[in-house]
KOLKOL-730824 format. One record per residue: residue number from 1; x, y, z of N, C-alpha, C, O, CB in turn. Coordinates in pm, whole numbers, plus 50000, padded with zeros to 5 digits. Glycine has a CB too. Layout:
{num->NUM&nX->X&nY->Y&nZ->Z&caX->X&caY->Y&caZ->Z&cX->X&cY->Y&cZ->Z&oX->X&oY->Y&oZ->Z&cbX->X&cbY->Y&cbZ->Z} $
...
END
This chain:
{num->1&nX->46498&nY->27555&nZ->21156&caX->46538&caY->27666&caZ->21238&cX->46467&cY->27662&cZ->21373&oX->46523&oY->27701&oZ->21475&cbX->46510&cbY->27797&cbZ->21167} $
{num->2&nX->46344&nY->27614&nZ->21371&caX->46270&caY->27602&caZ->21496&cX->46336&cY->27499&cZ->21586&oX->46346&oY->27519&oZ->21707&cbX->46123&cbY->27564&cbZ->21470} $
{num->3&nX->46381&nY->27389&nZ->21529&caX->46448&caY->27285&caZ->21607&cX->46579&cY->27332&cZ->21666&oX->46612&oY->27296&oZ->21779&cbX->46474&cbY->27164&cbZ->21521} $
{num->4&nX->46654&nY->27412&nZ->21592&caX->46780&caY->27464&caZ->21644&cX->46754&cY->27558&cZ->21760&oX->46823&oY->27552&oZ->21862&cbX->46859&cbY->27535&cbZ->21533} $
{num->5&nX->46656&nY->27646&nZ->21745&caX->46623&caY->27739&caZ->21853&cX->46572&cY->27664&cZ->21975&oX->46605&oY->27699&oZ->22088&cbX->46518&cbY->27842&cbZ->21807} $
{num->6&nX->46491&nY->27560&nZ->21952&caX->46439&caY->27481&caZ->22064&cX->46552&cY->27407&cZ->22135&oX->46552&oY->27396&oZ->22258&cbX->46333&cbY->27382&cbZ->22014} $
{num->7&nX->46648&nY->27356&nZ->22060&caX->46761&caY->27285&caZ->22122&cX->46845&cY->27379&cZ->22207&oX->46888&oY->27343&oZ->22316&cbX->46849&cbY->27220&cbZ->22014} $
{num->8&nX->46869&nY->27500&nZ->22158&caX->46947&caY->27597&caZ->22235&cX->46873&cY->27635&cZ->22364&oX->46935&oY->27643&oZ->22470&cbX->46975&cbY->27723&cbZ->22152} $
{num->9&nX->46744&nY->27658&nZ->22354&caX->46666&caY->27691&caZ->22473&cX->46656&cY->27575&cZ->22570&oX->46660&oY->27595&oZ->22692&cbX->46528&cbY->27735&cbZ->22434} $
{num->10&nX->46643&nY->27456&nZ->22518&caX->46634&caY->27337&caZ->22602&cX->46763&cY->27312&cZ->22678&oX->46760&oY->27271&oZ->22793&cbX->46598&cbY->27216&cbZ->22518} $
{num->11&nX->46876&nY->27337&nZ->22613&caX->47004&caY->27320&caZ->22681&cX->47013&cY->27414&cZ->22801&oX->47060&oY->27375&oZ->22908&cbX->47122&cbY->27346&cbZ->22584} $
{num->12&nX->46967&nY->27538&nZ->22784&caX->46971&caY->27634&caZ->22895&cX->46878&cY->27590&cZ->23007&oX->46912&oY->27604&oZ->23125&cbX->46933&cbY->27774&cbZ->22846} $
{num->13&nX->46762&nY->27539&nZ->22973&caX->46665&caY->27496&caZ->23075&cX->46715&cY->27373&cZ->23152&oX->46698&oY->27365&oZ->23273&cbX->46530&cbY->27465&cbZ->23010} $
{num->14&nX->46776&nY->27280&nZ->23083&caX->46820&caY->27156&caZ->23146&cX->46933&cY->27179&cZ->23246&oX->46947&oY->27104&oZ->23343&cbX->46865&cbY->27058&cbZ->23041} $
{num->15&nX->47012&nY->27282&nZ->23223&caX->47122&caY->27310&caZ->23316&cX->47069&cY->27337&cZ->23456&oX->47132&oY->27297&oZ->23554&cbX->47204&cbY->27428&cbZ->23267} $
{num->16&nX->46957&nY->27403&nZ->23468&caX->46901&caY->27436&caZ->23599&cX->46825&cY->27321&cZ->23662&oX->46820&oY->27310&oZ->23784&cbX->46812&cbY->27554&cbZ->23588} $
{num->17&nX->46765&nY->27235&nZ->23582&caX->46681&caY->27127&caZ->23635&cX->46759&cY->27005&cZ->23679&oX->46717&oY->26935&oZ->23772&cbX->46581&cbY->27087&cbZ->23532} $
{num->18&nX->46871&nY->26977&nZ->23616&caX->46944&caY->26855&caZ->23645&cX->47088&cY->26885&cZ->23685&oX->47180&oY->26858&oZ->23608&cbX->46942&cbY->26762&cbZ->23524} $
{num->19&nX->47111&nY->26940&nZ->23803&caX->47249&caY->26969&caZ->23843&cX->47331&cY->26843&cZ->23869&oX->47453&oY->26849&oZ->23876&cbX->47250&cbY->27056&cbZ->23967} $
{num->20&nX->47264&nY->26727&nZ->23884&caX->47338&caY->26604&caZ->23912&cX->47415&cY->26553&cZ->23791&oX->47504&oY->26469&oZ->23807&cbX->47242&cbY->26497&cbZ->23959} $
{num->21&nX->47384&nY->26601&nZ->23672&caX->47457&caY->26558&caZ->23553&cX->47595&cY->26621&cZ->23546&oX->47679&oY->26579&oZ->23466&cbX->47379&cbY->26593&cbZ->23428} $
{num->22&nX->47619&nY->26719&nZ->23628&caX->47751&caY->26780&caZ->23638&cX->47801&cY->26837&cZ->23508&oX->47733&oY->26917&oZ->23444&cbX->47848&cbY->26682&cbZ->23689} $
{num->23&nX->47921&nY->26797&nZ->23467&caX->47981&caY->26859&caZ->23348&cX->47912&cY->26818&cZ->23218&oX->47939&oY->26877&oZ->23113&cbX->48128&cbY->26821&cbZ->23339} $
{num->24&nX->47824&nY->26720&nZ->23222&caX->47756&caY->26679&caZ->23100&cX->47675&cY->26793&cZ->23040&oX->47670&oY->26809&oZ->22918&cbX->47665&cbY->26559&cbZ->23128} $
{num->25&nX->47611&nY->26872&nZ->23126&caX->47529&caY->26982&caZ->23075&cX->47605&cY->27113&cZ->23067&oX->47544&oY->27217&oZ->23040&cbX->47408&cbY->26999&cbZ->23163} $
{num->26&nX->47735&nY->27111&nZ->23089&caX->47811&caY->27234&caZ->23078&cX->47843&cY->27267&cZ->22932&oX->47890&oY->27377&oZ->22902&cbX->47939&cbY->27223&cbZ->23158} $
{num->27&nX->47818&nY->27173&nZ->22843&caX->47843&caY->27199&caZ->22701&cX->47737&cY->27294&cZ->22649&oX->47620&oY->27286&oZ->22688&cbX->47844&cbY->27067&cbZ->22620} $
{num->28&nX->47778&nY->27382&nZ->22564&caX->47685&caY->27478&caZ->22506&cX->47651&cY->27442&cZ->22362&oX->47695&oY->27339&oZ->22310&cbX->47743&cbY->27617&cbZ->22512} $
{num->29&nX->47574&nY->27526&nZ->22301&caX->47538&caY->27511&caZ->22160&cX->47577&cY->27642&cZ->22091&oX->47492&oY->27730&oZ->22073&cbX->47384&cbY->27477&cbZ->22141} $
{num->30&nX->47705&nY->27655&nZ->22053&caX->47752&caY->27782&caZ->21996&cX->47688&cY->27811&cZ->21861&oX->47644&oY->27721&oZ->21790&cbX->47903&cbY->27780&cbZ->21981} $
{num->31&nX->47683&nY->27938&nZ->21827&caX->47621&caY->27982&caZ->21702&cX->47685&cY->27919&cZ->21578&oX->47611&oY->27882&oZ->21487&cbX->47629&cbY->28133&cbZ->21692} $
{num->32&nX->47818&nY->27904&nZ->21569&caX->47872&caY->27839&caZ->21449&cX->47826&cY->27694&cZ->21434&oX->47807&oY->27646&oZ->21322&cbX->48024&cbY->27842&cbZ->21454} $
{num->33&nX->47808&nY->27626&nZ->21546&caX->47760&caY->27488&caZ->21539&cX->47615&cY->27484&cZ->21491&oX->47577&oY->27397&oZ->21413&cbX->47773&cbY->27420&cbZ->21675} $
{num->34&nX->47535&nY->27578&nZ->21539&caX->47396&caY->27585&caZ->21493&cX->47391&cY->27618&cZ->21344&oX->47309&oY->27562&oZ->21270&cbX->47318&cbY->27691&cbZ->21573} $
{num->35&nX->47477&nY->27709&nZ->21299&caX->47482&caY->27744&caZ->21157&cX->47526&cY->27626&cZ->21072&oX->47473&oY->27604&oZ->20963&cbX->47578&cbY->27861&cbZ->21134} $
{num->36&nX->47622&nY->27549&nZ->21121&caX->47666&caY->27431&caZ->21048&cX->47557&cY->27326&cZ->21037&oX->47540&oY->27264&oZ->20932&cbX->47788&cbY->27371&cbZ->21114} $
{num->37&nX->47484&nY->27306&nZ->21146&caX->47373&caY->27211&caZ->21143&cX->47265&cY->27254&cZ->21045&oX->47208&oY->27172&oZ->20973&cbX->47312&cbY->27196&cbZ->21282} $
{num->38&nX->47237&nY->27383&nZ->21043&caX->47138&caY->27435&caZ->20950&cX->47185&cY->27418&cZ->20806&oX->47106&oY->27381&oZ->20719&cbX->47109&cbY->27583&cbZ->20978} $
{num->39&nX->47312&nY->27444&nZ->20780&caX->47367&caY->27428&caZ->20645&cX->47361&cY->27283&cZ->20599&oX->47329&oY->27255&oZ->20483&cbX->47511&cbY->27479&cbZ->20639} $
{num->40&nX->47393&nY->27191&nZ->20688&caX->47386&caY->27049&caZ->20653&cX->47242&cY->27007&cZ->20625&oX->47217&oY->26932&oZ->20531&cbX->47445&cbY->26962&cbZ->20765} $
{num->41&nX->47148&nY->27056&nZ->20705&caX->47007&caY->27022&caZ->20683&cX->46958&cY->27074&cZ->20549&oX->46884&oY->27005&oZ->20479&cbX->46921&cbY->27077&cbZ->20796} $
{num->42&nX->46996&nY->27195&nZ->20514&caX->46956&caY->27252&caZ->20385&cX->47019&cY->27174&cZ->20270&oX->46953&oY->27147&oZ->20170&cbX->46997&cbY->27402&cbZ->20376} $
{num->43&nX->47146&nY->27137&nZ->20284&caX->47215&caY->27061&caZ->20179&cX->47150&cY->26924&cZ->20158&oX->47130&oY->26882&oZ->20044&cbX->47363&cbY->27043&cbZ->20214} $
{num->44&nX->47116&nY->26857&nZ->20266&caX->47051&caY->26725&caZ->20254&cX->46915&cY->26740&cZ->20188&oX->46877&oY->26658&oZ->20104&cbX->47036&cbY->26658&cbZ->20393} $
{num->45&nX->46842&nY->26843&nZ->20224&caX->46711&caY->26867&caZ->20162&cX->46722&cY->26895&cZ->20014&oX->46642&oY->26846&oZ->19934&cbX->46641&cbY->26982&cbZ->20231} $
{num->46&nX->46821&nY->26973&nZ->19975&caX->46840&caY->27003&caZ->19833&cX->46881&cY->26879&cZ->19755&oX->46829&oY->26854&oZ->19646&cbX->46945&cbY->27113&cbZ->19816} $
{num->47&nX->46973&nY->26802&nZ->19809&caX->47018&caY->26681&caZ->19740&cX->46903&cY->26581&cZ->19726&oX->46890&oY->26516&oZ->19623&cbX->47136&cbY->26616&cbZ->19816} $
{num->48&nX->46822&nY->26568&nZ->19830&caX->46711&caY->26473&caZ->19826&cX->46600&cY->26518&cZ->19731&oX->46524&oY->26435&oZ->19682&cbX->46653&cbY->26453&cbZ->19965} $
{num->49&nX->46591&nY->26647&nZ->19705&caX->46484&caY->26697&caZ->19619&cX->46521&cY->26713&cZ->19473&oX->46434&oY->26741&oZ->19391&cbX->46437&cbY->26825&cbZ->19670} $
{num->50&nX->46649&nY->26696&nZ->19438&caX->46692&caY->26721&caZ->19300&cX->46635&cY->26618&cZ->19204&oX->46580&oY->26656&oZ->19101&cbX->46845&cbY->26720&cbZ->19292} $
{num->51&nX->46645&nY->26492&nZ->19233&caX->46598&caY->26388&caZ->19140&cX->46447&cY->26395&cZ->19117&oX->46405&oY->26391&oZ->19001&cbX->46635&cbY->26249&cbZ->19194} $
{num->52&nX->46363&nY->26407&nZ->19220&caX->46220&caY->26420&caZ->19193&cX->46185&cY->26547&cZ->19117&oX->46094&oY->26547&oZ->19034&cbX->46142&cbY->26416&cbZ->19324} $
{num->53&nX->46257&nY->26656&nZ->19143&caX->46230&caY->26781&caZ->19073&cX->46265&cY->26769&cZ->18925&oX->46190&oY->26817&oZ->18840&cbX->46307&cbY->26896&cbZ->19136} $
{num->54&nX->46377&nY->26706&nZ->18894&caX->46416&caY->26687&caZ->18753&cX->46313&cY->26599&cZ->18683&oX->46275&oY->26626&oZ->18569&cbX->46558&cbY->26625&cbZ->18742} $
{num->55&nX->46268&nY->26494&nZ->18749&caX->46166&caY->26407&caZ->18690&cX->46035&cY->26481&cZ->18666&oX->45968&oY->26457&oZ->18566&cbX->46142&cbY->26288&cbZ->18780} $
{num->56&nX->45997&nY->26570&nZ->18758&caX->45873&caY->26645&caZ->18742&cX->45884&cY->26747&cZ->18629&oX->45786&oY->26770&oZ->18558&cbX->45838&cbY->26716&cbZ->18872} $
{num->57&nX->46000&nY->26806&nZ->18612&caX->46019&caY->26903&caZ->18504&cX->46014&cY->26834&cZ->18368&oX->45959&oY->26889&oZ->18273&cbX->46152&cbY->26978&cbZ->18521} $
{num->58&nX->46070&nY->26715&nZ->18359&caX->46076&caY->26645&caZ->18230&cX->45944&cY->26577&cZ->18193&oX->45921&oY->26549&oZ->18076&cbX->46185&cbY->26541&cbZ->18234} $
{num->59&nX->45858&nY->26551&nZ->18289&caX->45732&caY->26481&caZ->18260&cX->45630&cY->26578&cZ->18203&oX->45629&oY->26696&oZ->18237&cbX->45676&cbY->26414&cbZ->18388} $
{num->60&nX->45546&nY->26528&nZ->18115&caX->45438&caY->26611&caZ->18062&cX->45319&cY->26605&cZ->18156&oX->45302&oY->26510&oZ->18232&cbX->45398&cbY->26566&cbZ->17920} $
{num->61&nX->45236&nY->26707&nZ->18151&caX->45118&caY->26711&caZ->18237&cX->45023&cY->26596&cZ->18203&oX->44968&oY->26532&oZ->18293&cbX->45046&cbY->26848&cbZ->18222} $
{num->62&nX->45003&nY->26571&nZ->18074&caX->44912&caY->26463&caZ->18033&cX->44967&cY->26327&cZ->18078&oX->44890&oY->26241&oZ->18121&cbX->44891&cbY->26465&cbZ->17879} $
{num->63&nX->45097&nY->26307&nZ->18069&caX->45156&caY->26181&caZ->18111&cX->45142&cY->26161&cZ->18262&oX->45119&oY->26050&oZ->18309&cbX->45303&cbY->26175&cbZ->18071} $
{num->64&nX->45156&nY->26268&nZ->18337&caX->45140&caY->26259&caZ->18481&cX->44998&cY->26226&cZ->18521&oX->44975&oY->26146&oZ->18612&cbX->45182&cbY->26387&cbZ->18546} $
{num->65&nX->44902&nY->26287&nZ->18454&caX->44761&caY->26258&caZ->18483&cX->44723&cY->26118&cZ->18438&oX->44642&oY->26053&oZ->18502&cbX->44671&cbY->26361&cbZ->18416} $
{num->66&nX->44781&nY->26072&nZ->18329&caX->44749&caY->25940&caZ->18275&cX->44798&cY->25831&cZ->18372&oX->44731&oY->25728&oZ->18387&cbX->44814&cbY->25922&cbZ->18136} $
{num->67&nX->44912&nY->25851&nZ->18437&caX->44964&caY->25747&caZ->18526&cX->44886&cY->25739&cZ->18656&oX->44891&oY->25636&oZ->18724&cbX->45111&cbY->25774&cbZ->18555} $
{num->68&nX->44813&nY->25844&nZ->18693&caX->44735&caY->25842&caZ->18817&cX->44607&cY->25762&cZ->18797&oX->44566&oY->25688&oZ->18885&cbX->44702&cbY->25985&cbZ->18864} $
{num->69&nX->44546&nY->25778&nZ->18683&caX->44415&caY->25715&caZ->18660&cX->44425&cY->25570&cZ->18627&oX->44323&oY->25504&oZ->18605&cbX->44343&cbY->25784&cbZ->18551} $
END
């Protein structure tokens, strides 16, 4: 969420600093696009965390400690 807010603010700042880019900086960062990016980031995080979480739930505490030592 911090990255999305920073990107939106940065887009506004860049419009004033670089007028030579012309229409390149006229694109905005609409709220639905920010929401979609956030949803994709959450989905990727959940998918990436499912397998390690299932493995951690199925492992015993003693077995986990035994493999470290």
